[in-house]
BALOBA-1460 file (C-alpha; in Angstrom, 3 decimals):
// residues 103
<rec num="1" residu="m" x="13.067" y="-16.759" z="-25.168"/>
<rec num="2" residu="k" x="10.514" y="-17.528" z="-22.759"/>
<rec num="3" residu="f" x="9.573" y="-14.706" z="-19.950"/>
<rec num="4" residu="k" x="9.969" y="-16.180" z="-16.137"/>
<rec num="5" residu="t" x="7.738" y="-14.903" z="-13.266"/>
<rec num="6" residu="q" x="10.877" y="-13.878" z="-11.750"/>
<rec num="7" residu="d" x="12.131" y="-11.709" z="-14.426"/>
<rec num="8" residu="k" x="8.802" y="-9.313" z="-14.056"/>
<rec num="9" residu="q" x="8.914" y="-9.507" z="-10.051"/>
<rec num="10" residu="n" x="12.788" y="-8.932" z="-10.709"/>
<rec num="11" residu="q" x="11.650" y="-5.532" z="-13.005"/>
<rec num="12" residu="l" x="9.070" y="-4.617" z="-10.926"/>
<rec num="13" residu="i" x="11.392" y="-4.980" z="-7.341"/>
<rec num="14" residu="e" x="14.081" y="-2.443" z="-9.565"/>
<rec num="15" residu="n" x="11.838" y="0.319" z="-10.520"/>
<rec num="16" residu="i" x="11.478" y="0.835" z="-6.388"/>
<rec num="17" residu="s" x="13.391" y="3.873" z="-5.270"/>
<rec num="18" residu="s" x="14.347" y="5.961" z="-2.604"/>
<rec num="19" residu="s" x="11.041" y="8.523" z="-3.257"/>
<rec num="20" residu="h" x="9.088" y="5.777" z="-2.456"/>
<rec num="21" residu="l" x="6.718" y="4.664" z="0.952"/>
<rec num="22" residu="v" x="6.358" y="0.991" z="0.022"/>
<rec num="23" residu="v" x="2.584" y="-0.026" z="2.709"/>
<rec num="24" residu="g" x="2.074" y="-3.267" z="3.458"/>
<rec num="25" residu="v" x="-1.722" y="-3.638" z="4.667"/>
<rec num="26" residu="d" x="-3.260" y="-7.129" z="5.870"/>
<rec num="27" residu="i" x="-7.321" y="-7.168" z="5.101"/>
<rec num="28" residu="a" x="-9.805" y="-8.053" z="7.821"/>
<rec num="29" residu="q" x="-13.419" y="-8.251" z="8.266"/>
<rec num="30" residu="e" x="-13.498" y="-4.873" z="9.982"/>
<rec num="31" residu="a" x="-10.432" y="-3.145" z="11.145"/>
<rec num="32" residu="h" x="-7.454" y="-3.178" z="9.007"/>
<rec num="33" residu="v" x="-4.046" y="-2.726" z="9.873"/>
<rec num="34" residu="a" x="-1.021" y="-1.205" z="7.575"/>
<rec num="35" residu="r" x="2.490" y="-0.750" z="8.196"/>
<rec num="36" residu="a" x="5.241" y="1.300" z="6.063"/>
<rec num="37" residu="v" x="8.865" y="1.185" z="5.758"/>
<rec num="38" residu="s" x="10.790" y="2.994" z="3.332"/>
<rec num="39" residu="f" x="12.712" y="1.492" z="0.104"/>
<rec num="40" residu="r" x="15.585" y="-0.397" z="1.912"/>
<rec num="41" residu="g" x="13.153" y="-1.667" z="4.615"/>
<rec num="42" residu="i" x="13.599" y="0.315" z="7.293"/>
<rec num="43" residu="a" x="9.859" y="1.232" z="9.435"/>
<rec num="44" residu="l" x="8.078" y="4.890" z="9.027"/>
<rec num="45" residu="g" x="5.988" y="5.721" z="11.191"/>
<rec num="46" residu="r" x="3.673" y="3.877" z="13.466"/>
<rec num="47" residu="p" x="1.179" y="1.664" z="12.069"/>
<rec num="48" residu="l" x="-2.093" y="2.022" z="11.576"/>
<rec num="49" residu="e" x="-5.260" y="0.220" z="12.484"/>
<rec num="50" residu="f" x="-8.824" y="1.562" z="10.070"/>
<rec num="51" residu="g" x="-11.891" y="0.191" z="9.738"/>
<rec num="52" residu="s" x="-13.654" y="-0.833" z="6.662"/>
<rec num="53" residu="l" x="-15.936" y="2.080" z="5.760"/>
<rec num="54" residu="g" x="-15.618" y="5.043" z="3.655"/>
<rec num="55" residu="e" x="-13.646" y="7.215" z="7.273"/>
<rec num="56" residu="g" x="-11.184" y="4.458" z="7.201"/>
<rec num="57" residu="f" x="-9.861" y="4.601" z="3.840"/>
<rec num="58" residu="k" x="-9.975" y="8.641" z="4.505"/>
<rec num="59" residu="a" x="-7.652" y="7.912" z="7.806"/>
<rec num="60" residu="f" x="-5.547" y="5.969" z="5.203"/>
<rec num="61" residu="g" x="-5.504" y="8.197" z="2.847"/>
<rec num="62" residu="l" x="-4.579" y="10.671" z="5.601"/>
<rec num="63" residu="w" x="-1.970" y="8.812" z="6.810"/>
<rec num="64" residu="i" x="-0.110" y="8.009" z="3.261"/>
<rec num="65" residu="q" x="0.059" y="11.318" z="2.715"/>
<rec num="66" residu="d" x="0.901" y="12.650" z="6.105"/>
<rec num="67" residu="l" x="4.157" y="9.725" z="6.107"/>
<rec num="68" residu="f" x="4.844" y="11.800" z="2.588"/>
<rec num="69" residu="i" x="5.747" y="14.734" z="4.794"/>
<rec num="70" residu="s" x="7.700" y="14.021" z="7.643"/>
<rec num="71" residu="c" x="9.881" y="10.937" z="5.592"/>
<rec num="72" residu="n" x="9.827" y="13.114" z="2.411"/>
<rec num="73" residu="l" x="8.362" y="11.417" z="0.260"/>
<rec num="74" residu="s" x="6.508" y="11.638" z="-2.960"/>
<rec num="75" residu="k" x="5.831" y="7.794" z="-4.512"/>
<rec num="76" residu="v" x="3.936" y="4.926" z="-2.514"/>
<rec num="77" residu="i" x="3.572" y="0.999" z="-3.381"/>
<rec num="78" residu="v" x="0.742" y="-0.241" z="-1.060"/>
<rec num="79" residu="g" x="1.017" y="-4.556" z="-0.785"/>
<rec num="80" residu="m" x="-2.501" y="-6.083" z="0.179"/>
<rec num="81" residu="e" x="-3.020" y="-9.306" z="1.543"/>
<rec num="82" residu="l" x="-5.880" y="-10.342" z="-0.912"/>
<rec num="83" residu="t" x="-8.077" y="-12.880" z="1.282"/>
<rec num="84" residu="g" x="-10.924" y="-14.367" z="1.033"/>
<rec num="85" residu="h" x="-13.307" y="-11.135" z="0.297"/>
<rec num="86" residu="y" x="-12.518" y="-8.624" z="2.425"/>
<rec num="87" residu="w" x="-10.484" y="-6.815" z="-0.097"/>
<rec num="88" residu="l" x="-13.625" y="-5.690" z="-2.056"/>
<rec num="89" residu="s" x="-14.028" y="-2.534" z="0.017"/>
<rec num="90" residu="r" x="-10.596" y="-1.771" z="-0.542"/>
<rec num="91" residu="r" x="-10.496" y="-2.186" z="-3.920"/>
<rec num="92" residu="e" x="-13.559" y="0.293" z="-4.410"/>
<rec num="93" residu="s" x="-12.290" y="2.656" z="-2.527"/>
<rec num="94" residu="n" x="-8.749" y="2.946" z="-4.718"/>
<rec num="95" residu="s" x="-11.152" y="3.278" z="-7.967"/>
<rec num="96" residu="s" x="-13.016" y="5.615" z="-6.196"/>
<rec num="97" residu="l" x="-9.817" y="7.910" z="-4.940"/>
<rec num="98" residu="g" x="-8.598" y="7.653" z="-8.819"/>
<rec num="99" residu="r" x="-5.891" y="4.999" z="-7.501"/>
<rec num="100" residu="h" x="-5.419" y="1.893" z="-9.836"/>
<rec num="101" residu="r" x="-4.341" y="-1.308" z="-8.328"/>
<rec num="102" residu="l" x="-0.584" y="-2.659" z="-9.741"/>
<rec num="103" residu="s" x="0.373" y="-5.744" z="-10.866"/>
């Protein structure tokens, strides 16, 4: 039986639970914008605009921690728009913080 890409995507989606914070990040050259939603797609908190350097990534991490506390969540899934080369610094920041990219 041939494994379909859609089946893999469905398996990943089924793993999202009510304890997940789902974050989408629009990557740009100088400033990125992050938005958080619940596992049902309900907007949580306010969007965050953050820079491409270390301080911006630190603010991003603190923003996620604040949402964990205020929304009583314990897991996060971050999705990024990987356009051009602007996402590379974000990937390096994740690696230095012990985070890994999920595919």
